[in-house]
N, C-alpha and C positions, 0 to 999 in steps of 0.2 A: 502493500499500499504506499502511498503517496501521501506523507502526513503535512498538515500547516500547522506551526505550532504558536501563540503568544508568548510571551516568559520562559524562552528555550533556553536562556542564561541562566537561570536559578537555580538553586538548588535543586527543587522538583524536576524542574527543565531537564538540567544538565543529563541529571540521571535516568529521565525517558528519555531523552534524545539517545546517548548513548545504547540504550537496552533496546529500542528499537532499529538503530542499526547493525545490531549485535544480531535481530531477528531477521534481517533481511529487508527490513522496510529504507523506507527512505524520508529524513525528518527537513522539509522548507520552514527553515525562522521567519516569523512575522517581524518584523522590525518596526521602532518607534518610529523612524520616518515613511514606512509603508501605511502605518496607522493612523497616520495624518495627510496620507495621498492618496483619495480613494482610489484612481488610475493605477498604482505603485501596491496596491491592496489586490486588487482585482488579480492584476499579474500573477502575484504570488500564490493567490487561491485557486488558480486555473490549473486544472490538471489532478488537482489533489481530490483525493479517496474521502476525508475528513480533516475536521479542524480540533484542536486540542487549545483551549482558551486558558489559560493558566497567569496571565497578568495579572497585579496586585500589588502594591506600596505593603512593605512590612508593616503588620498590627503590633508587633512586640517592640514599640517608640512610645516618645513620649506623647499624647495624644493634644499635641496645640493645635489651632483653629487650621493652621498651614497644612499640618501631616494629615489633619483629617479630612483638609481637601485632596488632598494625594493620594488618602487612602480610595475616596469616592471616584475622583478623575480617574483614576486609574485599572479601576474595574468597571463603572458605569460607562465612561468613554470608551475606553477599549472593547468592551463588548457591543457597546451602538455600531460602534464603526465595522465590526467584523460583518454583524447580521446585516447592516446596510449594503454592505458589500454582495454576500452571500445574497439577498433578494433582487441585487441589479444583474445578477449572471443566470443566463441562460441555460446553462449546465453547474448549477452549485457542489460544492461537494454532497456528500449523501447523509454524512452527521456531521452535529458538533457537540461536541464533552465540554460542557463548561465548568469553574471550578465556582464554587459553594463553601460554606465551613459549618461543623456543627454549633457555630456560637449563633445562628439560627433560632436556636433551640433556646427553651426556656431554663434557666438555671435551676438547680437544683431537683432535677428530675428526669424518670430513665423515656429515652425516645428510640423509636424505628422510624420507617418512611411514612409512616398512617399517621402522626404525631402532628396534629394542629394546634401545638401551645408554641407559641414562636417566643422569643423575647422581644419585649418592648422598646427594647433602648438601641442606639447607635449602630451596634453590630449585628442585632439584628433587622433590623432595619434596611443595612446596609446589604445585608446576604437579600432580601424577599427584592430588593430592588435589582441586586445583580443579576436575580435568576431570571428576573419575570424579562429586562431585555434580551437574555439568551432565549427565551421562549419564543420571544417573536421569530426564531428563525425558521419555525414551524409554517408559517405561513409562506415562506420558497418551498415547502417540499421537503425540509431538510429535520432528519430525525433528530429527535435532541434528547441529550444525558443531562441532568446535573450531578455532578458530583460534591457529596457535603464531604468538606477533610475534616479528619481529625488532627491530633496533632501527629506530623510523619517523622518516625526515625528514622536515620540510613549514616552513612559514613559522612565524615567530611564537611558537615554543614547544616541546617536546620537548628531547631531546639537546642539538639542534641549536643550540639557543637558550643552551643552559650552555657549548657548545663557543666559540661564534665571537668574543664577544668577546674571547676569551685567545690567539685564532689571529689577531684583528684587530690586536692589538698585537706579531704575530709573535713571538708565547710559546710556541705549537702545538708538540706534538712527539710522539712515541711513548709509548706507556706500557707500561712494564716492558719485555719482548725487543721487544715490534712483531708477533709471530710470530702470535699469539693469531687465532684465526679473529675475521671479525665478518661476521653477518651482518644484511642491513639491510633496508630498502622506502619506496618513494618514497610520501607518503601519498595521493597519486590514483588509486595502483594498489592501495593498501589500498581504497579506498573501491569501487575496481571490483571488486576482489573479493569484498566483502560482497554488492554487486549481482550478481551473477555467482551467487552461493549461495543468497541469498531468493530470486531471481525461476525458481529452476529448483525442481520438488519433486523430483528425481531427486538431487540435488546432499546429502550427507551425508558425516559421519566427520573426519576428522584434516585440516585444511590448515596448512602450514607456509605463513607471510605474511610472505615473505621474496622478494626479486630473486635471478631466474637464476645469479648472480655474486657471490656472493659474496666477501669481499677477507681482509686481514689485516688489521690496527689500522696497522700502518705503511705500509701501501698506502691504507688510508683516510686517514690523516693528510695524504701526500704528495695526495691529491684534491683535498680542503679547501684544503691552504693553497694548491695552482695554483687552485681556483675565486678564492681571496679574493687570490690575487697578492699571499703572503705567506710569509714563512719559515715553515721550521715542522720545526726541527730540534733544537730542545729538549729531551732525553728527561725524561720523567717518572719519578723512581726509586721501583721499590716498596717501601719504607719510607716513604716518602710517603704515600701512598695511605691503607698500613694504618694509620697513623697519625692520617689524615683519616675511613677509614668504617672502620676495624676489619676486623671478618667482610665487612661489604658488599664489602668492594674487591673480593674473588674477580669480581665482574662485570664489572670492569675489568681484572683481569689473568687470566682466565680469557676462553674465546670456544671457538665451536666453528662451522665451514660446515656452513649449513644450504640445502640445496634444495627449489625448492617444486614435489616430483616429480608430487601430486597435481593441482595447479593446471594448469601443464604437459601433462599427459596427459591432462586434458580440454580443452584446445585452447586455453587463457587464454592471451592473450597481452598482455604488460608495455609499458607508454607508456615504463617508465625502467630497463631490464634494468642498465643500468652503472651504477654510481656517480657516475662523473663528470658524466653526464647529468644524475642527479639534483639533486647539488650546482648543476650550473648553471641547472638550472629553479629550485631555491629561492634562490637567491642572485642573480642577476639583476632 
C-alpha cells in the first residue's frame, strides 16, 4: 500500500513509518508546506491507498494561551486541510485513520467505545472537534477510523523517555493520589492495529488504542520501578504539578480506564496485554 502520513517525523510517526516500510509498504510524508498549499497536498495524496493523520502539538507542556491555540490549530486545521483535499479528489484514498485520544472520556470512570460519558473540559472538547473534522471525509466516500490513543510506550521517545531518567535515579513515584486510571499501549501493538484496519475494507468507526488491561498510576509506577530495578516510592505532590503545568496538570492528575472493545470484538490479539510485559520489552 501507498500511505500518506501527517506527523511522520514524530515519535509514533517515525516508528510507524519504519515498520510499514519493513512490511513492504510505501510512506509519503504530508509536510507542513503541503498542509498550507492545497495543490501540493493534492499531489501528495494522489495515488495513495490510505491516509494516517497523526499531527498534533504536544499536550505535555504548560498550557499557556498560545500553546492551547497551537494544540487546537495543529489538530483541527491539519485535519480540515486533509479532509478538504480528499473531498476535492476524483479518486481519493480509500481510508483515513485519524488520531484522537482517550482524554475524550470523563475522568474517574471505565469506558469502551460504547461510552457516551465525555470530558467536559478543554481536552474533551478538542478531541470531539478533532474527530468531527475527520468524520467529514465520509462525505467523499472515504472509510474513516478514529483511533483514540492511550499513552504509547516504545523505545527512544514518548512518555517513557521523559519518565525513565527520573526513575533510573530512584526518584520515581506516584502522581497525586495514584488511584487515577492509566490507559496505555505498546507501540508495536499500535502499529499492528493500523495494519488491522488499513487492510480490511470492513473496518471503520471508533477504536480505543489501549491495551486490554489498564492500570492505576500507582500500579504503573510500581511496574516501571520493577522493570528498572529501582525504588519508586517518592510521591509527586499535586501542587508541584500545578505549578509546573498549570491547567495542563489535569492530564497527570486525572485519568480513566479505557478498554479496546472494538479491537477485541473483531478478534485482534495484543502482543503486550500487560504493562509489565510492555516495560520488559521496551527496557530490555
